[in-house]
N, C-alpha and C positions, 0 to 999 in steps of 0.2 A: 504494500498500499505505500503510494507516495505521501510525503509529508505535506505537498501541497493540495489545496482544494481544487483549485482552478488554475491551469495554465494555457496561456497564449503563446503560441511557438510560431514566429514568423507570420504572423497571419497578414496578409495583405487582401483589399479589397478595390474593385475598380467599376467605375461606371462610365463604360465607353472608354474614353481616352482620359478621362478625370481619374487621380490616383487619389482616392478617399481615404485609404491606410496603406502604409508600406513598412512591411517586417516589423510589425508590433510583436514585441516578446515581453511578457509579465507572468509574474507567478506570485500566487497569494495564498497563505494558510487559512485554517478553518479559524474564524474569529478575527481576523486582521482586518482593519478598516483603512481603506486606501481612498485618497482624494484625487481625482483625475482633473487637472487644471488645463485649459485651453481656452482661447478667444471661439468667439462663435465661427462655425467652419472650420475649425481646426481640425475637426475628424472624432470628436467624443461622441457625438449622438451615433455616428456608424460605428463605433467599437461597442456602442451598449447594445445597438440592436443586433450585431454580430453574435454577442454573448446571451442575448435574448431569442435567438432564433428567428428572427426577423428577416436577416440578410445571412448569405452562405458566404464564407470567404472563399477568394478565388486562390487563394495560396496559403500554407501553413495549414497547422490544427490545433483545434481546442481540445485539452483534455481535462476531464472531471474526475475529480478523487483518480486518479491514476490511470483511467479509461479512456482514450480517444474518442471523441463525441462529434457525430453529426447532426443538427437539428433540421429536420425537416419543415418546421414550423415553431412558431411559438409555444404551442402546446407541448411539444417534446421538452423545451426549456423549463416551462411550468413543472412537468411530470418530474423534473430531476433537481427540483427545489430552486429553481432561480426565479426569483420573484422582482419585475422591473415596474418602476414608477415612473412614467415619463412625464415630461414638463408641460404636455397638453393633456395628460391623463388619460384616463380610459372609462369616464364616466357617461352615465345617461343622464343628462339634466331634468327630465322629466319623469324619472323613475325614482324611487323614494330612496332614502339613506341604507336601509336596510336591504333593498333589492341591489343596489349597487353593491353594497358590501359583499354579498354572496354570488351574485352573477354566475347563475348556472350551478352551484353548489350548495343549494339550501337544504337546511336541515328539515328533514321528513317524518312524519308521524302517521300511526296507522298500520292496519294490516298490510302485509307483503305486496299484494296486488291493488291495494286501495290506499295507497301512500298520499298524503296532502302535506303541504306547505307548512309546517310549525312556525306561524307567525310569531307567537309570544316568545318562542325560544329565541328566534331569529333577531327580533327587536331587542330582547335582553343581552344578547352577545354583541350586538352591532353598538348599543348604548355603551356599554362596558368595555368593551374594547377601545372605542374612541376616547373614552375617560381617561384610560391610562396613559394616553399621551396628550393628555390636557383639553381635549375638547368636549363640553357639556352638551350632549344631545336630548334635547328635552322631549324631542317629537320626531324618533325613529322613522316614522311614516312621512315625515316631510319630504318634499320633492329636494334632490342634489343643486336643481338650478336655484333654489332660495338661499344658499349657503355661499359664504365668502370664498374667495379662492383660495385662502389659506387652509379653511376647513374643509375643502375638497381635496386638498394636497393630504390632510390628515388622514381622511379618509382613505385615499387609495393607499397611503403608507401603512396604517394599520391593518387594512385587508390584507397585505402581502405578509405582514407579521403573523396575523392569525392564522394562515394557512401554513405557516411554518417553514418559510424559505430559508434555506440554508445559506443562498447568495440573495441579499438586499441589493438592487441597483438602484440608484436614485438620480433621475437627470435634473439637475438644478432644484433639488427638491423642497426649498423654500422661498422659492423666487416671488410667491405672492403672499409672503408673510412679514409683518412688521418685526422690528429686531426682537422684541421680547418674544415672540411667538416663535420665531426661528432659532432662539435660544435655549426655549423648553422643549422643541421637539428634537433638537440634537441631543440634549441632555437626556431625554428619555429613551432615545434610539440607543444611547451609548450604556446606558442601564437596564437593557433588557436581561430577563433572567436566563434567555437561551442567547448563544453570542454566533450570530450568522456573520458571515463574511459581507462587508459592505464597501460599496464602491458607491462614493459621491462624486458625479461628476459636476462641475461648477466653473463659474469664469473668477469667483469669489475667492479670497484666501483666508477670510476669518475662521476657516473649519479647522486650519492646519494644525492648530494645538493640541486636537483631539485625535488626530488620526496616527496610525503606524508607517504607513508609506504615502509617497506622493508619486503621481506620473504626471508629466507636463508634456504635452501632445501638440505639435506645430505642423500644420500642413500636412496631418496624416501620418506622421512620422514621431514616436515616442522618444522624445529626445532626452528626457531624463526619466529615471525609474529607481527607486529605491526607497530604505529607511528614511524618515521624514528627518532626523538630524542631519543626515548624510545630504541630503538634497539641500536643505537649507544651509547648511555650511558652506556646500558649493556654491549657491547664490550670492551669499553675503560676501565669499571670497572673491567672486566675479565682479559684483558691486563695488568693490574696495579698488580692484584693479581697474575699474573703469574710471573711477574719480582721479 
């Protein structure tokens, strides 16, 4: 068994003549937290979508828990415990909080051939789980479209946590939140009772004190990757040399 939970080995992705990713290699252990830094268009979203099964790499391989893995669809990634929360989310505004929370995986009750949706249990779970990351849901039957952007992001994050993601991939996870909400959500993620591997894709640097590893992506290439202290020391040294 490999000590790494995830390995990206020389991953490349092309869209026609556009090089979206080129020879990206990174390794993350179980429970490690990585911050993937890069400007808009640098390749962060393509890298995330490759891990989430949306894109197949044109070159290289993905290894999960020591096994070479090929995702034919996002469902394959979900089945292996890779939960992804995109910046544009994956919520239906006219559906309730509870319906969005379970999205096809609703708890059922009744006889084997006569099972129905257990709405009371589902409402309770949705409200409790969102409460754990700081969102008070007074009415789980309310439409998601009535919630703030930050509340909707919390819903998507708590849903991934509830379904036991081994790998939690967050694409600009706090972009719709104010500073206080952002701090609370990050703190709650880092204090989970179980320790998923977390990848935070962002252009902000205010999460760096909390992470184990940092990756910097520019024009589709992972130009820096390693322990936080090493990357920060390298960048501080480079900044001094430029002065």
